[in-house]
C-alpha positions in Angstrom: 11.2 -38.0 -16.0 12.2 -34.4 -16.9 9.7 -31.7 -16.2 8.2 -29.9 -19.2 8.9 -26.2 -19.4 5.9 -23.9 -18.6 6.6 -21.9 -21.7 8.4 -22.8 -24.9 12.1 -21.9 -24.8 14.9 -21.7 -27.3 17.3 -24.4 -26.5 20.8 -25.3 -27.9 19.4 -26.4 -31.3 17.6 -23.2 -31.7 20.8 -21.3 -31.1 22.1 -22.5 -34.4 19.3 -20.8 -36.2 20.4 -17.6 -37.9 19.0 -14.9 -40.2 15.8 -12.9 -40.3 13.7 -15.8 -38.9 15.7 -15.8 -35.7 15.4 -12.0 -35.4 11.7 -12.1 -35.9 11.3 -14.9 -33.3 13.3 -13.0 -30.7 11.4 -9.7 -31.5 8.1 -11.5 -31.1 9.1 -12.8 -27.6 10.3 -9.3 -26.6 7.1 -7.7 -27.8 5.1 -10.2 -25.9 6.9 -9.2 -22.7 7.6 -5.5 -23.3 4.2 -4.2 -24.4 2.3 -5.3 -21.3 5.2 -4.1 -19.0 5.0 -0.7 -20.6 1.3 -0.6 -19.8 1.9 -1.9 -16.3 4.5 0.8 -15.6 2.3 3.5 -17.0 -0.7 2.4 -15.0 1.3 2.3 -11.7 2.7 5.8 -12.4 -0.8 7.1 -13.3 -2.1 6.1 -9.8 0.0 8.8 -8.1 -0.3 11.3 -11.0 -4.1 11.1 -10.9 -4.1 11.6 -7.2 -2.1 14.7 -7.5 -4.3 16.0 -10.2 -7.4 15.6 -8.0 -5.6 17.3 -5.1 -4.8 20.2 -7.5 -8.5 20.9 -7.8 -8.9 21.6 -4.1 -9.0 25.3 -3.1 -5.6 27.0 -2.6 -2.1 26.0 -3.5 -1.1 24.4 -0.2 -2.8 21.0 -0.7 -1.0 20.5 -4.1 2.3 21.8 -2.8 2.1 19.4 0.2 1.1 16.4 -1.8 3.8 17.1 -4.5 6.6 17.3 -1.9 5.3 14.3 0.0 5.0 12.2 -3.2 8.6 13.2 -4.2 9.9 12.3 -0.8 8.1 9.0 -0.7 9.6 8.1 -4.1 13.1 9.0 -3.0 13.1 7.6 0.5 10.9 4.5 0.0 9.4 3.4 -3.3 12.6 3.7 -5.3 14.5 1.6 -2.7 11.8 -1.2 -2.8 11.8 -1.2 -6.6 15.6 -1.4 -6.6 15.9 -4.2 -4.1 13.1 -6.2 -5.8 15.0 -6.0 -9.1 17.4 -8.6 -7.7 14.7 -11.1 -8.5 15.0 -10.4 -12.2 18.4 -12.1 -11.9 17.5 -14.8 -9.4 14.0 -15.8 -10.6 14.8 -15.2 -14.3 17.8 -17.5 -14.3 16.1 -20.1 -12.1 13.2 -20.3 -14.5 15.6 -20.6 -17.4 17.3 -23.5 -15.6 13.9 -25.1 -14.9 14.5 -24.8 -11.1 10.8 -23.9 -10.8 10.5 -24.5 -7.0 13.2 -21.9 -6.2 11.2 -19.0 -7.8 8.7 -19.2 -4.9 11.6 -19.4 -2.4 13.3 -16.3 -3.8 10.0 -14.4 -3.8 9.3 -15.2 -0.2 12.7 -14.1 0.8 12.3 -10.8 -1.1 8.9 -10.1 0.4 10.0 -10.7 4.0 13.2 -8.7 3.5 11.3 -5.7 2.0 8.7 -5.8 4.7 11.5 -5.6 7.3 13.0 -2.7 5.4 9.6 -0.9 5.5 9.7 -0.7 9.3 12.5 1.9 9.6 11.2 3.7 6.5 7.7 4.0 8.0 9.3 5.5 11.2 11.1 8.0 9.0 7.9 8.9 7.2 6.0 9.3 10.5 8.4 12.1 11.5 8.8 13.6 8.0 6.8 16.7 8.8 9.2 17.6 11.7 12.2 16.7 9.6 11.1 19.1 6.9 10.7 21.9 9.4 14.2 21.2 10.8 15.8 21.6 7.3 14.1 24.9 6.7 10.9 24.0 4.8 7.9 26.3 5.2 6.0 25.0 8.4 2.6 24.9 6.7 3.9 22.9 3.7 6.0 20.7 6.0 3.0 19.9 8.2 0.8 19.1 5.1 3.5 16.9 3.5 4.0 15.1 6.8 0.3 14.4 7.1 0.1 13.2 3.5 3.1 10.8 3.7 1.8 9.2 6.9 -1.3 8.0 5.0 1.1 6.5 2.4 2.7 4.2 4.9 0.2 1.3 4.3 0.9 1.7 0.6 4.6 1.4 1.4 4.1 -2.1 2.9 1.8 -3.0 0.0 4.6 -2.1 -2.4 6.9 -4.4 -0.6 4.6 -7.2 -1.7 3.8 -5.9 -5.2 7.3 -5.5 -6.4 8.6 -9.1 -5.7 5.3 -10.6 -7.0 5.7 -8.5 -10.2 9.3 -9.9 -10.7 8.1 -13.4 -9.9 5.4 -13.3 -12.7 7.6 -11.3 -15.1 10.4 -13.9 -14.9 7.9 -16.5 -16.1 6.6 -14.3 -19.0 3.2 -14.1 -17.2 2.7 -10.4 -18.1 -1.1 -10.6 -18.8 -2.1 -10.8 -15.1 0.2 -8.0 -14.3 -1.4 -5.9 -17.1 -5.0 -6.7 -16.0 -4.4 -6.1 -12.3 -2.6 -2.8 -12.8 -5.3 -1.5 -15.2 -8.0 -2.7 -12.9 -6.3 -1.0 -10.0 -6.1 2.3 -11.9 -9.7 2.0 -12.9 -10.8 1.5 -9.3 -8.4 4.1 -7.9 -9.8 7.1 -9.9 -13.3 7.0 -8.5 -12.1 5.9 -5.0 -9.7 8.8 -4.9 -12.4 11.2 -6.0 -14.7 10.0 -3.2 -11.9 10.1 -0.6 -10.8 13.7 -1.6 -14.2 15.4 -2.2 -16.8 13.4 -0.3 -15.3 12.1 2.9 -14.0 15.4 4.2 -10.4 14.1 4.3 -9.3 16.5 1.5 -5.8 16.0 0.2 -4.9 13.3 2.7 -7.8 11.2 1.2 -5.7 11.0 -2.0 -2.8 9.3 0.0 -5.2 6.9 1.7 -6.7 6.1 -1.7 -3.3 5.2 -3.1 -2.6 2.9 -0.1 -6.0 1.2 -0.5 -5.4 0.8 -4.3 -2.0 -0.8 -3.8 -3.5 -3.4 -1.4 -6.2 -4.1 -3.9 -3.5 -4.8 -6.5 -1.8 -7.1 -4.0 -5.1 -9.0 -3.5 -5.6 -9.5 -7.2 -2.1 -10.7 -7.8 -2.1 -13.1 -4.9 -5.4 -14.5 -6.0 -4.1 -15.1 -9.4 -1.0 -16.9 -8.1 -3.0 -19.1 -5.8 -5.7 -20.0 -8.3 -3.9 -20.1 -11.6 -2.6 -23.3 -13.1 0.2 -21.3 -14.8 1.9 -20.9 -11.4 1.3 -24.6 -10.3 5.0 -25.6 -10.5 6.5 -22.3 -9.2 4.0 -21.8 -6.4 5.6 -23.1 -3.2 4.4 -23.1 0.4 6.5 -20.9 2.7 8.7 -22.6 5.3 11.1 -21.3 7.9 14.0 -23.0 6.3 13.2 -21.3 3.0 14.6 -18.0 4.3 18.1 -19.4 4.9 19.2 -17.9 1.6 18.3 -14.2 2.5 22.0 -13.4 2.2 22.0 -14.5 -1.5 19.1 -12.1 -2.1 20.8 -9.2 -0.3 24.0 -9.6 -2.2 22.1 -8.7 -5.4 19.4 -6.6 -3.8 21.7 -3.9 -2.3 23.6 -3.1 -5.5 20.3 -3.3 -7.4 18.9 -0.7 -5.1 21.9 1.5 -5.5 21.9 1.1 -9.3 18.3 2.4 -9.6 18.3 4.9 -6.7 21.5 6.7 -7.6 20.1 7.7 -11.0 16.6 8.4 -9.5 18.0 10.6 -6.8 20.2 12.7 -9.2 17.1 14.0 -10.9 15.4 14.8 -7.6 18.6 16.7 -6.7 18.2 18.6 -9.9 14.7 19.9 -8.8 16.0 20.8 -5.3 19.0 22.8 -6.8 16.6 24.7 -9.2 15.0 26.3 -6.1 18.4 28.0 -5.4 18.4 29.7 -8.9 17.2 33.3 -9.6 13.4 33.3 -10.3 13.1 29.9 -8.6 9.3 29.6 -9.4 9.9 29.6 -13.1 13.1 27.5 -13.0 11.5 24.9 -10.8 8.3 24.8 -12.9 10.3 24.3 -16.1 12.4 21.5 -14.7 9.4 19.8 -13.0 7.6 19.7 -16.4 10.7 18.3 -18.1 11.2 15.7 -15.4 7.5 14.6 -15.5 7.7 14.3 -19.3 10.7 12.1 -19.3 9.4 10.0 -16.4 6.3 9.3 -18.5 8.3 8.6 -21.6 10.6 6.3 -19.7 7.8 3.8 -19.3 8.6 2.6 -22.8 12.3 1.8 -22.3 11.5 0.4 -18.9 9.2 -2.1 -20.5 11.8 -3.0 -23.0 14.4 -3.3 -20.3 12.1 -5.6 -18.3 11.6 -7.8 -21.4 15.4 -7.8 -22.1 16.1 -8.7 -18.5 13.7 -11.6 -18.6 15.0 -12.9 -22.0 18.6 -12.6 -21.0 18.1 -14.3 -17.6 16.1 -17.1 -19.0 18.6 -17.9 -21.7 21.6 -17.7 -19.3 19.7 -20.0 -16.9 19.1 -22.6 -19.6 22.8 -22.4 -20.5 22.4 -20.7 -23.9 24.9 -17.8 -24.2 24.2 -17.3 -27.9 20.5 -16.9 -27.1 21.3 -14.2 -24.5 23.5 -12.4 -27.0 20.8 -12.5 -29.6 18.2 -11.1 -27.2 20.6 -8.2 -26.4 21.1 -7.4 -30.1 17.4 -7.4 -30.8 16.3 -5.4 -27.8 19.0 -2.8 -28.4 17.9 -2.5 -32.0 14.3 -1.9 -30.9 15.5 0.6 -28.2 17.5 2.7 -30.7 14.5 2.8 -33.1 12.1 3.8 -30.2 14.5 6.5 -28.9 14.9 8.1 -32.4 11.1 8.1 -33.0 10.1 9.4 -29.6 12.8 12.1 -29.4 12.0 13.3 -33.0 8.3 13.5 -32.1 9.1 15.4 -28.9 11.3 17.9 -30.8 8.6 18.6 -33.4 6.0 19.2 -30.7 8.3 21.3 -28.4 6.0 24.3 -28.6 3.1 22.2 -27.4 4.8 20.6 -24.4 4.9 23.6 -22.1 1.4 24.7 -23.0 0.1 21.2 -22.0 1.2 22.0 -18.4 0.9 25.7 -18.1 -1.0 28.6 -19.8 1.8 31.0 -18.9 3.7 32.0 -22.1 6.9 32.5 -20.1 6.8 28.9 -18.9 5.8 27.5 -22.3 8.7 29.3 -24.0 11.2 28.2 -21.4 10.1 24.6 -21.7 10.4 24.8 -25.5 14.0 26.0 -25.2 14.7 23.0 -22.9 13.2 20.4 -25.3 16.4 19.8 -27.4 18.2 18.8 -24.2 15.2 16.7 -23.0 15.4 14.9 -26.4 19.0 13.9 -25.6 17.9 12.6 -22.3 15.1 10.6 -24.0 17.7 8.9 -26.2 20.1 8.1 -23.4 17.3 7.0 -21.1 16.0 4.8 -23.9 19.3 3.0 -24.3 20.3 2.9 -20.6 16.9 1.6 -19.6 17.5 -1.5 -21.8 21.2 -1.8 -20.8 20.2 -1.7 -17.2 17.7 -4.5 -17.8 20.5 -6.5 -19.4 22.7 -5.9 -16.4 19.9 -7.2 -14.1 19.4 -10.2 -16.3 23.1 -11.0 -16.1 23.5 -10.3 -12.4 26.1 -7.6 -12.5 24.1 -4.9 -10.7 27.2 -4.0 -8.7 28.9 -2.9 -11.9 25.9 -0.8 -12.8 25.9 0.8 -9.3 29.5 1.9 -9.8 28.7 3.2 -13.3 25.8 5.3 -12.0 27.8 6.6 -9.0 30.6 7.8 -11.2 28.4 9.1 -14.0 26.0 11.1 -12.0 27.8 12.0 -8.7 31.4 12.4 -9.9 30.5 13.9 -13.3 26.8 14.9 -13.8 26.0 16.7 -10.5 29.3 18.6 -10.3 28.9 19.6 -14.0 25.3 20.7 -13.3 26.5 22.9 -10.4 29.2 24.4 -12.6 27.0 25.2 -15.5 23.9 26.2 -13.5 25.5 28.4 -10.8 29.1 29.3 -11.7 28.5 29.9 -15.4 25.0 31.2 -14.6 23.2 29.1 -17.3 20.2 28.5 -15.0 17.9 25.5 -15.5 19.4 24.8 -18.9 22.8 24.5 -17.3 21.5 22.1 -14.5 19.9 19.9 -17.1 23.1 19.9 -19.3 25.1 18.7 -16.4 22.8 15.7 -15.8 22.8 15.1 -19.6 26.6 14.7 -19.4 26.1 12.1 -16.6 23.5 10.2 -18.6 25.7 10.1 -21.7 28.6 8.8 -19.6 26.3 6.2 -18.1 25.0 5.0 -21.4 28.5 4.9 -22.9 30.0 2.9 -20.1 27.0 0.4 -19.9 27.3 0.0 -23.7 31.0 -0.8 -23.5 30.5 -3.3 -20.7 27.7 -5.0 -22.5 29.7 -5.2 -25.8 32.6 -6.8 -24.1 30.6 -9.2 -21.9 31.7 -12.8 -22.0 28.3 -14.5 -22.4 29.7 -18.0 -21.9 31.0 -16.9 -18.5 27.7 -15.3 -17.6 25.9 -18.6 -18.5 28.4 -20.6 -16.3 27.8 -18.2 -13.4 24.0 -18.5 -13.8 24.4 -22.3 -13.8 26.5 -22.2 -10.6 23.9 -20.0 -8.9 21.1 -22.4 -9.8 23.1 -25.4 -8.6 24.0 -23.8 -5.3 20.4 -22.8 -4.8 19.3 -26.4 -5.6 21.8 -27.7 -3.0 20.6 -25.3 -0.4 17.0 -26.3 -1.2 17.8 -30.0 -0.8 19.5 -29.4 2.5 16.5 -27.4 3.8 14.1 -30.3 2.8 16.3 -32.9 4.5 16.3 -30.8 7.7 12.5 -30.6 7.6 12.0 -34.3 7.1 
């Protein structure tokens, strides 16, 4: 007897439905997924932001400078890599769930967790010597020592993140976003008082903020694991770990590595922007302006990130069930929502451009410089809004390798060279640097849009089916070896 799906799905008969009713139905499913994922992303981002805010209230500028550099380095060298690799599960788990291969979701998740934990070992060694590395590349010794001490206390949080990210994708692929929302909000609520105690009451100072982040991440792991173990919603996808379950690590890595490149290449380009701003005349002002702009778009990106996660899940589920028209419909609806969101947010930001700088600094020079940058930031908001969703579609389809090539060409063959030309050669300063990256993001969005427009959805559905069947065959072979 066929197993009943855990959640209602659109099948082949539903694919024949057309008109406003179909659009509303798909929009409802996307909203059910996207809204919680926006809150999840925002809550996770707020954990690190709130820590830096508390460190900023310690005496002197050294604690905040050290914490800010350490946080940036941790994101570039560790957290971004784990998030990128775990994104492979959006393809594997999403399509497996659509194909009703429920048992394989747990297998994919175990493989991802073990792989990411192994990756954390060399990363933690790198972090342990980060202070000395910063001194070798010319960083101020006091700041380097402070950043090195801060990032060492983030190492437990790195291993926790190696568990959080795969579990998040595991639940997201099943549309189980409510536990993700509740656990992330609860983690943030516990983190704020914990961080205050660690920073101001234990005598640890700014390193207490890093330890609080690590503790909070492990609390999040405990909540998510408890939900999976105890909830009936995960009954069919919850599988016991076995040695033979990890025979398919190669399948995961074939998607995980391009997934990591796809996300990291763009992430790193903006970090390079901040580093280059330090070489401009009046670096204090230029760096402050670009940091404010980058913080703002990172915060605003939580909206398209949530939409992209929802689009990825819907596309993967529909391809897994063998419904190419359903996947095409999901793309159309989520792109319509993304365009509307980008126009509204960028318009609101443009109207409030005089307020943005003042929200971060009381210096009139900084506020005026930020206001002059806002029109360019608005363009980035639009391109980010579209590419965030298009990248989600790419992960749902499983062509992360194409996205990695697009990001490599857009940012490192066009965006960064253009930023250097405008910022340094033509002496346009911070505005020139940002304009260069805007060129890269426009190129990225254009290429991803073209690829999505010309996608053969029937071929994508066939490939998803082949992936599910090969995984099922591997699973059957593993079980026979265990018997």
